[in-house]
N, CA, C and O of each residue as an XYZ file, in Angstrom:
380
protein
N       0.834     -1.184      0.000
C       0.000      0.000      0.000
C       0.883      1.253      0.000
O       1.871      1.335      0.729
N       0.505      2.213     -0.827
C       1.290      3.440     -0.923
C       1.116      4.329      0.301
O       0.024      4.473      0.850
N       2.215      4.908      0.697
C       2.233      5.926      1.739
C       2.760      7.207      1.097
O       3.441      7.164      0.073
N       2.445      8.319      1.695
C       2.896      9.614      1.198
C       3.683     10.303      2.292
O       3.400     10.129      3.478
N       4.667     11.083      1.894
C       5.387     11.896      2.865
C       5.857     13.170      2.177
O       5.978     13.227      0.953
N       6.119     14.194      2.991
C       6.595     15.457      2.435
C       8.068     15.321      2.097
O       8.849     14.754      2.861
N       8.425     15.843      0.961
C       9.824     15.853      0.522
C      10.476     17.120      1.074
O      10.190     18.219      0.600
N      11.350     16.974      2.073
C      12.070     18.126      2.626
C      11.203     19.094      3.399
O      11.315     20.305      3.210
N      10.331     18.585      4.274
C       9.402     19.444      5.017
C      10.112     20.557      5.783
O       9.645     21.696      5.791
N      11.226     20.242      6.420
C      11.909     21.240      7.250
C      12.434     22.422      6.439
O      12.672     23.493      6.996
N      12.618     22.240      5.131
C      13.127     23.338      4.303
C      12.011     24.275      3.821
O      12.290     25.379      3.353
N      10.744     23.837      3.935
C       9.631     24.659      3.461
C       9.463     25.887      4.340
O       9.610     25.800      5.559
N       9.158     27.019      3.741
C       8.905     28.264      4.460
C       7.417     28.565      4.341
O       6.914     28.850      3.254
N       6.718     28.499      5.477
C       5.264     28.635      5.486
C       4.873     29.951      6.160
O       5.353     30.269      7.248
N       4.003     30.703      5.504
C       3.495     31.965      6.053
C       1.973     31.935      6.052
O       1.354     31.408      5.128
N       1.378     32.503      7.094
C      -0.075     32.578      7.231
C      -0.540     33.978      6.861
O      -0.041     34.967      7.399
N      -1.492     34.061      5.946
C      -2.078     35.332      5.513
C      -3.584     35.257      5.749
O      -4.352     35.031      4.814
N      -3.999     35.445      6.990
C      -5.432     35.407      7.344
C      -6.135     34.142      6.866
O      -7.171     34.217      6.206
N      -5.578     32.988      7.197
C      -6.217     31.719      6.854
C      -5.839     31.161      5.502
O      -6.205     30.030      5.181
N      -5.120     31.917      4.706
C      -4.546     31.415      3.463
C      -3.047     31.315      3.705
O      -2.479     32.115      4.448
N      -2.420     30.353      3.091
C      -1.018     30.081      3.406
C      -0.169     30.076      2.149
O      -0.589     29.594      1.097
N       1.032     30.619      2.278
C       2.013     30.496      1.211
C       3.074     29.524      1.695
O       3.488     29.554      2.854
N       3.499     28.673      0.796
C       4.541     27.701      1.083
C       5.636     27.907      0.042
O       5.444     27.637     -1.143
N       6.780     28.385      0.504
C       7.923     28.564     -0.396
C       8.776     27.319     -0.342
O       9.132     26.837      0.733
N       9.098     26.806     -1.512
C       9.877     25.578     -1.660
C      11.249     25.969     -2.204
O      11.413     26.128     -3.413
N      12.256     26.126     -1.300
C      13.579     26.590     -1.742
C      14.197     25.730     -2.841
O      14.869     26.246     -3.734
N      13.971     24.429     -2.777
C      14.568     23.509     -3.744
C      14.174     23.839     -5.189
O      14.987     23.744     -6.108
N      12.895     24.231     -5.367
C      12.412     24.545     -6.715
C      12.340     26.047     -6.960
O      12.235     26.491     -8.103
N      12.396     26.829     -5.877
C      12.253     28.276     -6.008
C      10.816     28.711     -6.233
O      10.566     29.851     -6.626
N       9.866     27.811     -5.986
C       8.452     28.106     -6.243
C       7.703     28.388     -4.943
O       8.046     27.875     -3.878
N       6.676     29.216     -5.067
C       5.779     29.501     -3.951
C       4.409     28.935     -4.301
O       3.912     29.129     -5.411
N       3.806     28.236     -3.349
C       2.491     27.629     -3.544
C       1.508     28.287     -2.586
O       1.872     28.642     -1.466
N       0.263     28.449     -3.023
C      -0.780     29.049     -2.204
C      -1.757     27.959     -1.785
O      -2.322     27.264     -2.630
N      -1.955     27.811     -0.467
C      -2.792     26.735      0.067
C      -3.842     27.282      1.015
O      -3.661     28.330      1.635
N      -4.956     26.543      1.116
C      -5.915     26.838      2.168
C      -5.512     26.010      3.394
O      -4.507     25.301      3.363
N      -6.293     26.100      4.463
C      -5.913     25.403      5.695
C      -5.898     23.884      5.525
O      -5.060     23.205      6.118
N      -6.812     23.347      4.725
C      -6.838     21.896      4.495
C      -5.550     21.452      3.810
O      -4.940     20.462      4.214
N      -5.134     22.180      2.777
C      -3.900     21.839      2.076
C      -2.693     21.918      2.988
O      -1.802     21.070      2.930
N      -2.666     22.942      3.834
C      -1.557     23.079      4.776
C      -1.529     21.910      5.755
O      -0.459     21.373      6.044
N      -2.686     21.511      6.266
C      -2.733     20.383      7.203
C      -2.281     19.089      6.542
O      -1.658     18.248      7.191
N      -2.589     18.918      5.260
C      -2.097     17.741      4.532
C      -0.569     17.730      4.586
O       0.036     16.702      4.892
N       0.053     18.870      4.290
C       1.519     18.934      4.324
C       2.056     18.680      5.730
O       3.021     17.936      5.900
N       1.442     19.288      6.730
C       1.913     19.121      8.112
C       1.818     17.654      8.534
O       2.760     17.105      9.106
N       0.685     17.028      8.250
C       0.494     15.627      8.650
C       1.462     14.699      7.919
O       1.984     13.753      8.509
N       1.702     14.969      6.641
C       2.648     14.139      5.892
C       4.087     14.456      6.282
O       4.984     13.642      6.060
N       4.309     15.618      6.853
C       5.635     15.984      7.339
C       5.992     15.277      8.628
O       7.171     15.136      8.955
N       4.978     14.825      9.372
C       5.217     14.144     10.642
C       5.640     12.704     10.426
O       6.554     12.217     11.091
N       4.982     12.020      9.500
C       5.334     10.635      9.189
C       4.581     10.215      7.932
O       3.527     10.770      7.623
N       5.122      9.231      7.202
C       4.419      8.749      6.011
C       3.050      8.183      6.398
O       2.906      7.549      7.444
N       2.066      8.412      5.562
C       0.709      7.946      5.867
C      -0.001      7.572      4.566
O       0.313      8.101      3.500
N      -0.958      6.657      4.671
C      -1.758      6.239      3.517
C      -2.863      7.259      3.272
O      -3.132      8.108      4.121
N      -3.496      7.173      2.117
C      -4.632      8.033      1.811
C      -5.720      7.853      2.869
O      -6.283      8.832      3.358
N      -6.015      6.602      3.219
C      -7.064      6.340      4.202
C      -6.705      6.936      5.567
O      -7.545      7.548      6.227
N      -5.459      6.751      5.977
C      -5.011      7.302      7.252
C      -5.058      8.814      7.262
O      -5.430      9.424      8.265
N      -4.681      9.421      6.148
C      -4.704     10.872      6.043
C      -6.140     11.396      6.110
O      -6.405     12.385      6.793
N      -7.053     10.749      5.415
C      -8.463     11.158      5.453
C      -9.010     11.068      6.872
O      -9.766     11.939      7.304
N      -8.633     10.021      7.597
C      -9.078      9.859      8.984
C      -8.548     11.001      9.853
O      -9.300     11.594     10.626
N      -7.263     11.306      9.729
C      -6.657     12.381     10.523
C      -7.289     13.731     10.201
O      -7.575     14.519     11.102
N      -7.506     13.996      8.913
C      -8.110     15.267      8.514
C      -9.549     15.375      9.004
O      -9.976     16.443      9.441
N     -10.301     14.272      8.935
C     -11.683     14.271      9.422
C     -11.724     14.597     10.903
O     -12.584     15.351     11.357
N     -10.787     14.023     11.657
C     -10.730     14.306     13.095
C     -10.309     15.756     13.350
O     -10.903     16.433     14.189
N      -9.299     16.231     12.637
C      -8.786     17.584     12.848
C      -9.855     18.636     12.563
O     -10.016     19.588     13.327
N     -10.585     18.461     11.462
C     -11.593     19.439     11.055
C     -13.006     19.063     11.521
O     -13.974     19.737     11.169
N     -13.125     17.989     12.311
C     -14.412     17.449     12.774
C     -15.423     17.353     11.618
O     -16.506     17.936     11.660
N     -15.029     16.603     10.597
C     -15.876     16.388      9.429
C     -16.598     15.054      9.531
O     -16.066     14.086     10.075
N     -17.806     15.013      9.004
C     -18.523     13.752      8.925
C     -18.042     12.992      7.695
O     -17.694     13.604      6.685
N     -18.019     11.646      7.773
C     -17.576     10.868      6.616
C     -18.379     11.232      5.377
O     -19.594     11.420      5.443
N     -17.700     11.326      4.268
C     -18.292     11.752      3.006
C     -17.620     10.941      1.898
O     -16.396     10.808      1.885
N     -18.396     10.409      0.988
C     -17.822      9.566     -0.060
C     -16.922     10.358     -1.001
O     -16.016      9.786     -1.609
N     -17.153     11.668     -1.134
C     -16.351     12.508     -2.026
C     -15.000     12.868     -1.415
O     -14.044     13.140     -2.141
N     -14.916     12.871     -0.096
C     -13.723     13.373      0.594
C     -12.439     12.646      0.188
O     -11.459     13.310     -0.153
N     -12.403     11.300      0.212
C     -11.169     10.613     -0.201
C     -10.745     10.958     -1.631
O      -9.552     11.049     -1.919
N     -11.720     11.151     -2.526
C     -11.398     11.524     -3.909
C     -10.751     12.905     -3.950
O      -9.782     13.122     -4.677
N     -11.291     13.839     -3.164
C     -10.732     15.192     -3.120
C      -9.308     15.174     -2.574
O      -8.427     15.851     -3.104
N      -9.083     14.399     -1.514
C      -7.749     14.322     -0.915
C      -6.787     13.622     -1.871
O      -5.623     14.009     -1.965
N      -7.261     12.596     -2.584
C      -6.410     11.909     -3.569
C      -5.971     12.889     -4.658
O      -4.816     12.863     -5.082
N      -6.887     13.757     -5.115
C      -6.518     14.764     -6.124
C      -5.496     15.746     -5.550
O      -4.568     16.156     -6.247
N      -5.663     16.119     -4.290
C      -4.701     17.014     -3.635
C      -3.326     16.352     -3.582
O      -2.316     16.996     -3.865
N      -3.284     15.072     -3.223
C      -2.009     14.353     -3.170
C      -1.350     14.308     -4.548
O      -0.139     14.498     -4.664
N      -2.135     14.058     -5.579
C      -1.590     14.016     -6.939
C      -1.023     15.375     -7.336
O       0.044     15.458     -7.945
N      -1.747     16.442     -6.986
C      -1.279     17.791     -7.314
C       0.010     18.105     -6.563
O       0.959     18.629     -7.146
N       0.045     17.782     -5.254
C       1.241     18.034     -4.447
C       2.429     17.214     -4.953
O       3.567     17.684     -4.931
N       2.159     15.984     -5.410
C       3.235     15.156     -5.948
C       3.773     15.774     -7.244
O       4.985     15.811     -7.455
N       2.887     16.254     -8.101
C       3.311     16.879     -9.358
C       4.147     18.140     -9.088
O       5.054     18.463     -9.855
N       3.837     18.847     -7.999
C       4.589     20.050     -7.633
C       5.916     19.729     -6.948
O       6.747     20.613     -6.741
N       6.106     18.446     -6.597
C       7.341     18.060     -5.921
C       7.330     18.317     -4.420
O       8.375     18.279     -3.770
N       6.136     18.580     -3.867
C       6.030     18.819     -2.421
C       6.031     17.513     -1.627
O       6.540     17.458     -0.507
N       5.456     16.462     -2.218
C       5.372     15.177     -1.527
C       5.866     14.078     -2.459
O       5.945     14.250     -3.675
N       6.197     12.943     -1.849
C       6.605     11.766     -2.622
C       5.846     10.555     -2.122
O       5.444     10.474     -0.962
N       5.665      9.621     -3.033
C       5.015      8.347     -2.697
C       6.109      7.388     -2.243
O       7.153      7.273     -2.885
N       5.864      6.711     -1.148
C       6.841      5.739     -0.650
C       6.144      4.410     -0.432
O       4.972      4.364     -0.058
N       6.862      3.346     -0.664
C       6.320      1.997     -0.440
C       6.622      1.607      0.999
O       7.727      1.822      1.497
N       5.630      1.033      1.655
C       5.856      0.563      3.030
C       6.667     -0.708      2.965
O       6.336     -1.628      2.217
N       7.729     -0.762      3.747
C       8.527     -1.979      3.767
C       7.853     -3.001      4.670
O       7.552     -2.718      5.830
N       7.623     -4.175      4.135
C       6.890     -5.198      4.882
C       7.800     -5.958      5.808
O       7.348     -6.859      6.515
């Protein structure tokens, strides 16, 4: 099962602008604009590698969300976007 983790979390420069966040990625020289959900995805993946299901569970608890069939799809799209930007990487769990 795939796990996700942030690539170089400690190097990211995060700023809060009234609930919107900028994330500067020194490695690429790019700045990304995130809402609080996107920022929490990065923070949670920065703590330890996690699966899509585990991440959805953590986010649901953090934001006190009720289970929703669309939610995992939305988070999966966020993970794909973050991976394309080079913010996160997919890692295989060693058995």
